[in-house]
MOPAC internal coordinates of N, CA, C and O (Angstrom, degrees):
PM7 1SCF
backbone

  N    0.0000 0     0.00 0     0.00 0    0    0    0
  C    1.4418 1     0.00 0     0.00 0    1    0    0
  C    1.5299 1   111.34 1     0.00 0    2    1    0
  O    1.2310 1   120.62 1   131.95 1    3    2    1
  N    1.3166 1   116.42 1   -48.05 1    3    2    1
  C    1.4518 1   120.00 1  -178.30 1    5    3    2
  C    1.5249 1   112.89 1   -82.10 1    6    5    3
  O    1.2310 1   119.97 1   167.00 1    7    6    5
  N    1.3167 1   117.66 1   -13.00 1    7    6    5
  C    1.4529 1   121.89 1  -177.61 1    9    7    6
  C    1.5277 1   112.52 1   -63.55 1   10    9    7
  O    1.2310 1   120.08 1   150.31 1   11   10    9
  N    1.3119 1   117.45 1   -29.69 1   11   10    9
  C    1.4618 1   119.15 1  -178.84 1   13   11   10
  C    1.5317 1   112.13 1   -70.03 1   14   13   11
  O    1.2310 1   119.80 1   164.32 1   15   14   13
  N    1.3365 1   117.98 1   -15.68 1   15   14   13
  C    1.4676 1   121.18 1  -179.66 1   17   15   14
  C    1.5307 1   113.21 1   -91.96 1   18   17   15
  O    1.2310 1   120.03 1   171.72 1   19   18   17
  N    1.3176 1   117.55 1    -8.28 1   19   18   17
  C    1.4666 1   120.85 1  -177.83 1   21   19   18
  C    1.5279 1   112.04 1   -58.37 1   22   21   19
  O    1.2310 1   118.77 1   133.99 1   23   22   21
  N    1.3399 1   119.96 1   -46.01 1   23   22   21
  C    1.4722 1   118.42 1   178.71 1   25   23   22
  C    1.5275 1   112.54 1   -60.22 1   26   25   23
  O    1.2310 1   120.12 1   145.07 1   27   26   25
  N    1.3059 1   117.37 1   -34.93 1   27   26   25
  C    1.4645 1   120.90 1   178.72 1   29   27   26
  C    1.5211 1   110.19 1   -65.87 1   30   29   27
  O    1.2310 1   120.24 1   134.18 1   31   30   29
  N    1.3261 1   117.15 1   -45.82 1   31   30   29
  C    1.4622 1   121.05 1   179.29 1   33   31   30
  C    1.5293 1   111.18 1   -63.14 1   34   33   31
  O    1.2310 1   120.84 1   136.41 1   35   34   33
  N    1.3246 1   116.00 1   -43.59 1   35   34   33
  C    1.4656 1   119.61 1   179.24 1   37   35   34
  C    1.5257 1   111.00 1   -63.37 1   38   37   35
  O    1.2310 1   120.41 1   140.40 1   39   38   37
  N    1.3185 1   116.82 1   -39.60 1   39   38   37
  C    1.4692 1   120.22 1   177.70 1   41   39   38
  C    1.5222 1   111.29 1   -62.52 1   42   41   39
  O    1.2310 1   120.33 1   136.77 1   43   42   41
  N    1.3103 1   116.97 1   -43.23 1   43   42   41
  C    1.4666 1   120.81 1   179.38 1   45   43   42
  C    1.5240 1   111.05 1   -63.99 1   46   45   43
  O    1.2310 1   120.38 1   137.65 1   47   46   45
  N    1.3216 1   116.88 1   -42.35 1   47   46   45
  C    1.4654 1   120.40 1   178.57 1   49   47   46
  C    1.5176 1   110.14 1   -63.20 1   50   49   47
  O    1.2310 1   120.28 1   136.14 1   51   50   49
  N    1.3384 1   117.07 1   -43.86 1   51   50   49
  C    1.4612 1   121.44 1  -179.93 1   53   51   50
  C    1.5264 1   111.30 1   -62.82 1   54   53   51
  O    1.2310 1   120.36 1   133.11 1   55   54   53
  N    1.3173 1   116.92 1   -46.89 1   55   54   53
  C    1.4730 1   120.84 1  -179.16 1   57   55   54
  C    1.5175 1   110.54 1   -63.70 1   58   57   55
  O    1.2310 1   119.87 1   136.73 1   59   58   57
  N    1.3075 1   117.85 1   -43.27 1   59   58   57
  C    1.4638 1   121.61 1   178.89 1   61   59   58
  C    1.5193 1   110.55 1   -62.50 1   62   61   59
  O    1.2310 1   120.17 1   137.03 1   63   62   61
  N    1.3203 1   117.29 1   -42.97 1   63   62   61
  C    1.4585 1   121.24 1   179.29 1   65   63   62
  C    1.5104 1   112.02 1   -63.10 1   66   65   63
  O    1.2310 1   119.78 1   136.62 1   67   66   65
  N    1.3217 1   118.03 1   -43.38 1   67   66   65
  C    1.4650 1   121.72 1   179.65 1   69   67   66
  C    1.5272 1   111.25 1   -66.46 1   70   69   67
  O    1.2310 1   120.74 1   141.07 1   71   70   69
  N    1.2950 1   116.19 1   -38.93 1   71   70   69
  C    1.4588 1   119.64 1  -179.92 1   73   71   70
  C    1.5153 1   111.04 1   -63.77 1   74   73   71
  O    1.2310 1   119.83 1   137.12 1   75   74   73
  N    1.3255 1   117.94 1   -42.88 1   75   74   73
  C    1.4576 1   119.73 1  -178.20 1   77   75   74
  C    1.5186 1   111.12 1   -70.17 1   78   77   75
  O    1.2310 1   119.52 1   146.38 1   79   78   77
  N    1.3370 1   118.52 1   -33.62 1   79   78   77
  C    1.4625 1   121.00 1   177.45 1   81   79   78
  C    1.5183 1   109.73 1   -66.28 1   82   81   79
  O    1.2310 1   120.31 1   135.82 1   83   82   81
  N    1.3321 1   117.02 1   -44.18 1   83   82   81
  C    1.4615 1   120.35 1  -179.69 1   85   83   82
  C    1.5255 1   111.65 1   -60.83 1   86   85   83
  O    1.2310 1   120.00 1   137.73 1   87   86   85
  N    1.3247 1   117.60 1   -42.27 1   87   86   85
  C    1.4682 1   119.58 1  -179.38 1   89   87   86
  C    1.5272 1   110.61 1   -68.13 1   90   89   87
  O    1.2310 1   119.82 1   145.76 1   91   90   89
  N    1.3495 1   117.94 1   -34.24 1   91   90   89
  C    1.4582 1   120.63 1   176.72 1   93   91   90
  C    1.5190 1   110.80 1   -66.02 1   94   93   91
  O    1.2310 1   120.15 1   138.59 1   95   94   93
  N    1.3315 1   117.31 1   -41.41 1   95   94   93
  C    1.4617 1   121.15 1   179.12 1   97   95   94
  C    1.5221 1   110.51 1   -64.29 1   98   97   95
  O    1.2310 1   120.07 1   141.59 1   99   98   97
  N    1.3129 1   117.48 1   -38.41 1   99   98   97
  C    1.4599 1   120.95 1   178.65 1  101   99   98
  C    1.5223 1   110.29 1   -63.69 1  102  101   99
  O    1.2310 1   120.27 1   138.28 1  103  102  101
  N    1.3310 1   117.09 1   -41.72 1  103  102  101
  C    1.4677 1   120.76 1   178.82 1  105  103  102
  C    1.5259 1   110.58 1   -63.48 1  106  105  103
  O    1.2310 1   120.57 1   139.83 1  107  106  105
  N    1.3325 1   116.51 1   -40.17 1  107  106  105
  C    1.4617 1   120.16 1   179.76 1  109  107  106
  C    1.5213 1   110.03 1   -66.20 1  110  109  107
  O    1.2310 1   120.23 1   136.37 1  111  110  109
  N    1.3495 1   117.17 1   -43.63 1  111  110  109
  C    1.4574 1   120.27 1  -179.61 1  113  111  110
  C    1.5304 1   111.08 1   -61.75 1  114  113  111
  O    1.2310 1   119.78 1   143.14 1  115  114  113
  N    1.3125 1   118.03 1   -36.86 1  115  114  113
  C    1.4629 1   121.13 1  -179.92 1  117  115  114
  C    1.5205 1   110.92 1   -71.09 1  118  117  115
  O    1.2310 1   120.07 1   155.87 1  119  118  117
  N    1.3179 1   117.48 1   -24.13 1  119  118  117
  C    1.4492 1   122.02 1  -177.32 1  121  119  118
  C    1.5279 1   111.90 1   -85.68 1  122  121  119
  O    1.2310 1   119.67 1   171.77 1  123  122  121
  N    1.3279 1   118.23 1    -8.23 1  123  122  121
  C    1.4621 1   122.44 1  -177.38 1  125  123  122
  C    1.5202 1   109.84 1   -86.73 1  126  125  123
  O    1.2310 1   121.22 1   -48.51 1  127  126  125
  N    1.3423 1   115.27 1   131.49 1  127  126  125
  C    1.4621 1   120.96 1  -179.82 1  129  127  126
  C    1.5258 1   109.85 1  -131.85 1  130  129  127
  O    1.2310 1   120.86 1   -21.55 1  131  130  129
  N    1.3145 1   115.96 1   158.45 1  131  130  129
  C    1.4647 1   122.48 1   174.15 1  133  131  130
  C    1.5140 1   106.76 1  -113.79 1  134  133  131
  O    1.2310 1   120.43 1   -54.01 1  135  134  133
  N    1.3341 1   116.79 1   125.99 1  135  134  133
  C    1.4592 1   121.00 1  -175.78 1  137  135  134
  C    1.5267 1   111.21 1  -137.45 1  138  137  135
  O    1.2310 1   121.34 1   -15.14 1  139  138  137
  N    1.3187 1   115.04 1   164.86 1  139  138  137
  C    1.4587 1   122.74 1   171.79 1  141  139  138
  C    1.5161 1   107.07 1  -106.94 1  142  141  139
  O    1.2310 1   121.18 1   -55.95 1  143  142  141
  N    1.3242 1   115.34 1   124.05 1  143  142  141
  C    1.4616 1   121.19 1  -179.79 1  145  143  142
  C    1.5197 1   108.05 1  -113.67 1  146  145  143
  O    1.2310 1   120.64 1   -48.53 1  147  146  145
  N    1.3256 1   116.38 1   131.47 1  147  146  145
  C    1.4659 1   121.64 1   176.66 1  149  147  146
  C    1.5240 1   108.06 1   -93.50 1  150  149  147
  O    1.2310 1   121.23 1   -50.34 1  151  150  149
  N    1.3301 1   115.26 1   129.66 1  151  150  149
  C    1.4558 1   120.35 1  -179.32 1  153  151  150
  C    1.5179 1   112.27 1   -77.56 1  154  153  151
  O    1.2310 1   121.23 1     6.73 1  155  154  153
  N    1.3180 1   115.26 1  -173.27 1  155  154  153
  C    1.4564 1   122.43 1  -178.94 1  157  155  154
  C    1.5234 1   109.84 1   -98.61 1  158  157  155
  O    1.2310 1   120.78 1   -27.77 1  159  158  157
  N    1.3097 1   116.12 1   152.23 1  159  158  157
  C    1.4656 1   122.19 1   179.80 1  161  159  158
  C    1.5222 1   109.77 1   -89.41 1  162  161  159
  O    1.2310 1   120.56 1  -129.13 1  163  162  161
  N    1.3018 1   116.53 1    50.87 1  163  162  161
  C    1.4596 1   121.00 1   177.39 1  165  163  162
  C    1.5194 1   108.23 1  -139.92 1  166  165  163
  O    1.2310 1   121.26 1   -18.53 1  167  166  165
  N    1.3189 1   115.20 1   161.47 1  167  166  165
  C    1.4562 1   120.02 1  -178.92 1  169  167  166
  C    1.5151 1   109.82 1  -127.40 1  170  169  167
  O    1.2310 1   119.01 1   -55.51 1  171  170  169
  N    1.3095 1   119.49 1   124.49 1  171  170  169
  C    1.4564 1   127.14 1    -2.59 1  173  171  170
  C    1.5279 1   111.33 1   -74.21 1  174  173  171
  O    1.2310 1   121.21 1   -28.80 1  175  174  173
  N    1.3038 1   115.28 1   151.20 1  175  174  173
  C    1.4626 1   121.83 1  -177.76 1  177  175  174
  C    1.5318 1   109.49 1   -77.42 1  178  177  175
  O    1.2310 1   119.97 1   -64.83 1  179  178  177
  N    1.3417 1   117.66 1   115.17 1  179  178  177
  C    1.4708 1   119.86 1  -178.66 1  181  179  178
  C    1.5300 1   113.11 1   -65.33 1  182  181  179
  O    1.2310 1   120.25 1   150.64 1  183  182  181
  N    1.3201 1   117.12 1   -29.36 1  183  182  181
  C    1.4682 1   120.69 1   179.02 1  185  183  182
  C    1.5279 1   109.06 1   -68.08 1  186  185  183
  O    1.2310 1   120.41 1   130.92 1  187  186  185
  N    1.3218 1   116.82 1   -49.08 1  187  186  185
  C    1.4610 1   121.07 1   179.54 1  189  187  186
  C    1.5270 1   111.16 1   -62.14 1  190  189  187
  O    1.2310 1   120.27 1   140.41 1  191  190  189
  N    1.3168 1   117.09 1   -39.59 1  191  190  189
  C    1.4666 1   120.56 1   178.35 1  193  191  190
  C    1.5215 1   111.33 1   -61.61 1  194  193  191
  O    1.2310 1   120.14 1   136.79 1  195  194  193
  N    1.3326 1   117.34 1   -43.21 1  195  194  193
  C    1.4623 1   120.36 1   179.78 1  197  195  194
  C    1.5285 1   110.22 1   -67.51 1  198  197  195
  O    1.2310 1   120.19 1   139.02 1  199  198  197
  N    1.3303 1   117.24 1   -40.98 1  199  198  197
  C    1.4628 1   120.30 1   178.94 1  201  199  198
  C    1.5198 1   110.01 1   -59.88 1  202  201  199
  O    1.2310 1   120.07 1   134.47 1  203  202  201
  N    1.3256 1   117.48 1   -45.53 1  203  202  201
  C    1.4747 1   121.34 1   179.60 1  205  203  202
  C    1.5319 1   110.83 1   -62.45 1  206  205  203
  O    1.2310 1   120.49 1   138.80 1  207  206  205
  N    1.3208 1   116.67 1   -41.20 1  207  206  205
  C    1.4660 1   121.03 1   179.26 1  209  207  206
  C    1.5291 1   110.88 1   -63.44 1  210  209  207
  O    1.2310 1   120.49 1   134.25 1  211  210  209
  N    1.3409 1   116.66 1   -45.75 1  211  210  209
  C    1.4632 1   120.87 1  -179.77 1  213  211  210
  C    1.5288 1   111.33 1   -68.47 1  214  213  211
  O    1.2310 1   120.53 1   146.58 1  215  214  213
  N    1.3272 1   116.59 1   -33.42 1  215  214  213
  C    1.4673 1   120.28 1   176.41 1  217  215  214
  C    1.5338 1   109.92 1   -64.66 1  218  217  215
  O    1.2310 1   120.37 1   136.06 1  219  218  217
  N    1.3170 1   116.90 1   -43.94 1  219  218  217
  C    1.4669 1   120.94 1   178.80 1  221  219  218
  C    1.5223 1   112.24 1   -63.24 1  222  221  219
  O    1.2310 1   120.27 1   149.18 1  223  222  221
  N    1.3288 1   117.09 1   -30.82 1  223  222  221
  C    1.4687 1   121.61 1   178.28 1  225  223  222
  C    1.5219 1   111.85 1   -81.43 1  226  225  223
  O    1.2310 1   120.23 1   173.83 1  227  226  225
  N    1.3465 1   117.17 1    -6.17 1  227  226  225
  C    1.4564 1   121.01 1   179.86 1  229  227  226
  C    1.5121 1   113.94 1    83.65 1  230  229  227
  O    1.2310 1   120.09 1  -166.58 1  231  230  229
  N    1.3221 1   117.43 1    13.42 1  231  230  229
  C    1.4638 1   120.94 1  -177.97 1  233  231  230
  C    1.5321 1   111.95 1   -89.11 1  234  233  231
  O    1.2310 1   120.07 1   166.85 1  235  234  233
  N    1.3416 1   117.47 1   -13.15 1  235  234  233
  C    1.4624 1   123.13 1   177.34 1  237  235  234
  C    1.5227 1   108.58 1  -129.19 1  238  237  235
  O    1.2310 1   120.96 1   -33.38 1  239  238  237
  N    1.3149 1   115.76 1   146.62 1  239  238  237
  C    1.4517 1   121.04 1   178.18 1  241  239  238
  C    1.5285 1   109.08 1  -130.03 1  242  241  239
  O    1.2310 1   121.46 1   -12.86 1  243  242  241
  N    1.3328 1   114.82 1   167.14 1  243  242  241
  C    1.4680 1   122.54 1   175.17 1  245  243  242
  C    1.5218 1   112.09 1    51.12 1  246  245  243
  O    1.2310 1   120.37 1  -133.36 1  247  246  245
  N    1.3098 1   116.90 1    46.64 1  247  246  245
  C    1.4694 1   121.36 1  -178.13 1  249  247  246
  C    1.5260 1   109.05 1   -80.92 1  250  249  247
  O    1.2310 1   121.27 1   -58.90 1  251  250  249
  N    1.3259 1   115.17 1   121.10 1  251  250  249
  C    1.4658 1   121.82 1   176.47 1  253  251  250
  C    1.5212 1   107.13 1  -123.61 1  254  253  251
  O    1.2310 1   120.64 1   -60.22 1  255  254  253
  N    1.3379 1   116.37 1   119.78 1  255  254  253
  C    1.4608 1   121.65 1  -179.20 1  257  255  254
  C    1.5274 1   107.95 1  -105.61 1  258  257  255
  O    1.2310 1   120.73 1   -60.79 1  259  258  257
  N    1.3078 1   116.21 1   119.21 1  259  258  257
  C    1.4659 1   121.05 1   177.16 1  261  259  258
  C    1.5205 1   108.64 1   -88.21 1  262  261  259
  O    1.2310 1   121.39 1   -46.86 1  263  262  261
  N    1.3006 1   114.94 1   133.14 1  263  262  261
  C    1.4630 1   120.05 1  -177.66 1  265  263  262
  C    1.5208 1   110.06 1   -81.20 1  266  265  263
  O    1.2310 1   121.15 1  -103.44 1  267  266  265
  N    1.2779 1   115.41 1    76.56 1  267  266  265
  C    1.4579 1   122.49 1   175.89 1  269  267  266
  C    1.5250 1   106.47 1  -126.26 1  270  269  267
  O    1.2310 1   120.69 1    -2.80 1  271  270  269
  N    1.3025 1   116.29 1   177.20 1  271  270  269
  C    1.4638 1   118.72 1   176.30 1  273  271  270
  C    1.5114 1   108.76 1  -129.18 1  274  273  271
  O    1.2310 1   120.31 1   -62.52 1  275  274  273
  N    1.3137 1   117.02 1   117.48 1  275  274  273
  C    1.4606 1   127.90 1    -6.35 1  277  275  274
  C    1.5264 1   110.76 1   -69.71 1  278  277  275
  O    1.2310 1   120.70 1   -15.75 1  279  278  277
  N    1.3322 1   116.28 1   164.25 1  279  278  277
  C    1.4612 1   120.15 1  -178.94 1  281  279  278
  C    1.5176 1   110.37 1   -62.57 1  282  281  279
  O    1.2310 1   121.67 1   -30.37 1  283  282  281
  N    1.3214 1   114.40 1   149.63 1  283  282  281
  C    1.4577 1   121.59 1   173.07 1  285  283  282
  C    1.5191 1   106.01 1  -116.53 1  286  285  283
  O    1.2310 1   120.96 1   -51.19 1  287  286  285
  N    1.3166 1   115.77 1   128.81 1  287  286  285
  C    1.4585 1   121.11 1  -172.42 1  289  287  286
  C    1.5237 1   109.58 1  -121.44 1  290  289  287
  O    1.2310 1   120.47 1   -63.67 1  291  290  289
  N    1.3388 1   116.70 1   116.33 1  291  290  289
  C    1.4671 1   121.88 1   169.96 1  293  291  290
  C    1.5123 1   106.40 1   -87.13 1  294  293  291
  O    1.2310 1   120.54 1   -49.17 1  295  294  293
  N    1.3268 1   116.56 1   130.83 1  295  294  293
  C    1.4605 1   119.16 1  -175.23 1  297  295  294
  C    1.5274 1   110.70 1  -150.66 1  298  297  295
  O    1.2310 1   121.03 1   -29.37 1  299  298  297
  N    1.3244 1   115.64 1   150.63 1  299  298  297
  C    1.4588 1   122.58 1   174.74 1  301  299  298
  C    1.5235 1   107.87 1  -117.24 1  302  301  299
  O    1.2310 1   121.21 1   -49.18 1  303  302  301
  N    1.3328 1   115.30 1   130.82 1  303  302  301
  C    1.4533 1   120.20 1   179.42 1  305  303  302
  C    1.5131 1   110.93 1  -171.87 1  306  305  303
  O    1.2310 1   121.13 1    -1.26 1  307  306  305
  N    1.3068 1   115.44 1   178.74 1  307  306  305
  C    1.4668 1   119.43 1   179.71 1  309  307  306
  C    1.5296 1   109.96 1   -72.74 1  310  309  307
  O    1.2310 1   121.24 1   -25.35 1  311  310  309
  N    1.3100 1   115.22 1   154.65 1  311  310  309
  C    1.4717 1   119.95 1  -179.72 1  313  311  310
  C    1.5250 1   111.46 1   -58.07 1  314  313  311
  O    1.2310 1   120.28 1   142.19 1  315  314  313
  N    1.3180 1   117.07 1   -37.81 1  315  314  313
  C    1.4675 1   119.69 1  -177.95 1  317  315  314
  C    1.5283 1   111.31 1   -67.53 1  318  317  315
  O    1.2310 1   119.73 1   141.90 1  319  318  317
  N    1.3259 1   118.12 1   -38.10 1  319  318  317
  C    1.4647 1   121.04 1   178.39 1  321  319  318
  C    1.5293 1   110.11 1   -69.79 1  322  321  319
  O    1.2310 1   120.37 1   137.75 1  323  322  321
  N    1.3255 1   116.89 1   -42.25 1  323  322  321
  C    1.4688 1   121.26 1   178.32 1  325  323  322
  C    1.5296 1   109.60 1   -61.85 1  326  325  323
  O    1.2310 1   120.64 1   139.79 1  327  326  325
  N    1.3137 1   116.38 1   -40.21 1  327  326  325
  C    1.4682 1   120.87 1   178.91 1  329  327  326
  C    1.5313 1   110.79 1   -61.76 1  330  329  327
  O    1.2310 1   120.27 1   139.16 1  331  330  329
  N    1.3388 1   117.09 1   -40.84 1  331  330  329
  C    1.4750 1   121.05 1   177.30 1  333  331  330
  C    1.5220 1   111.26 1   -61.62 1  334  333  331
  O    1.2310 1   120.65 1   138.51 1  335  334  333
  N    1.3169 1   116.35 1   -41.49 1  335  334  333
  C    1.4731 1   120.00 1  -179.54 1  337  335  334
  C    1.5191 1   110.37 1   -66.28 1  338  337  335
  O    1.2310 1   120.63 1   135.40 1  339  338  337
  N    1.3242 1   116.40 1   -44.60 1  339  338  337
  C    1.4702 1   120.10 1  -178.06 1  341  339  338
  C    1.5221 1   112.49 1   -69.41 1  342  341  339
  O    1.2310 1   120.11 1   164.65 1  343  342  341
  N    1.3250 1   117.40 1   -15.35 1  343  342  341
  C    1.4717 1   120.84 1   178.89 1  345  343  342
  C    1.5312 1   112.05 1   -80.59 1  346  345  343
  O    1.2310 1   120.00 1   170.86 1  347  346  345
  N    1.3277 1   117.60 1    -9.14 1  347  346  345
  C    1.4647 1   120.74 1   179.48 1  349  347  346
  C    1.5269 1   108.79 1   -69.32 1  350  349  347
  O    1.2310 1   119.81 1   -52.74 1  351  350  349
  N    1.3261 1   117.98 1   127.26 1  351  350  349
  C    1.4656 1   119.47 1   177.91 1  353  351  350
  C    1.5351 1   109.69 1   -66.15 1  354  353  351
  O    1.2310 1   120.92 1   -45.12 1  355  354  353
  N    1.3214 1   115.85 1   134.88 1  355  354  353
  C    1.4619 1   119.51 1  -179.21 1  357  355  354
  C    1.5196 1   111.03 1  -121.30 1  358  357  355
  O    1.2310 1   122.21 1   -24.38 1  359  358  357
  N    1.3013 1   113.38 1   155.62 1  359  358  357
  C    1.4587 1   121.71 1   174.10 1  361  359  358
  C    1.5255 1   106.58 1   -97.96 1  362  361  359
  O    1.2310 1   120.44 1   -55.67 1  363  362  361
  N    1.3215 1   116.77 1   124.33 1  363  362  361
  C    1.4640 1   121.41 1  -176.34 1  365  363  362
  C    1.5177 1   109.75 1   -89.85 1  366  365  363
  O    1.2310 1   121.17 1   -48.02 1  367  366  365
  N    1.3231 1   115.37 1   131.98 1  367  366  365
  C    1.4671 1   121.74 1   177.58 1  369  367  366
  C    1.5256 1   108.69 1   -72.74 1  370  369  367
  O    1.2310 1   119.51 1   -46.25 1  371  370  369
  N    1.3469 1   118.55 1   133.75 1  371  370  369
  C    1.4692 1   119.59 1  -179.67 1  373  371  370
  C    1.5243 1   113.14 1   -63.08 1  374  373  371
  O    1.2310 1   119.48 1   153.80 1  375  374  373
  N    1.3351 1   118.61 1   -26.20 1  375  374  373
  C    1.4560 1   120.60 1  -177.96 1  377  375  374
  C    1.5113 1   113.69 1   -90.45 1  378  377  375
  O    1.2310 1   119.65 1   175.44 1  379  378  377
  N    1.3448 1   118.28 1    -4.56 1  379  378  377
  C    1.4600 1   121.13 1  -177.28 1  381  379  378
  C    1.5164 1   110.67 1   -84.46 1  382  381  379
  O    1.2310 1   120.59 1   -49.75 1  383  382  381
  N    1.3124 1   116.47 1   130.25 1  383  382  381
  C    1.4678 1   120.97 1  -179.53 1  385  383  382
  C    1.4944 1   110.48 1  -114.05 1  386  385  383
  O    1.2310 1   120.10 1   180.00 1  387  386  385

């Protein structure tokens, strides 16, 4: 008797699951930003080291490191990850404007 309702229940579970995944992906996409991060005037640069580590973990994308002093890093990532990177104390180069 109840067996005829199984496809209906499975369909509802599937639709609900897909809907929640889509809304989560939308939230993640809205949280992703592209920024320019200025590195530290020290060697090794702790900012660059963290960026490389997060890139290897897949938490940052589109990492472009400009060979300047201090380094300038174009990066795409979530706001929370970018905030962690920007919280690193840096040493400012006297010649950098």
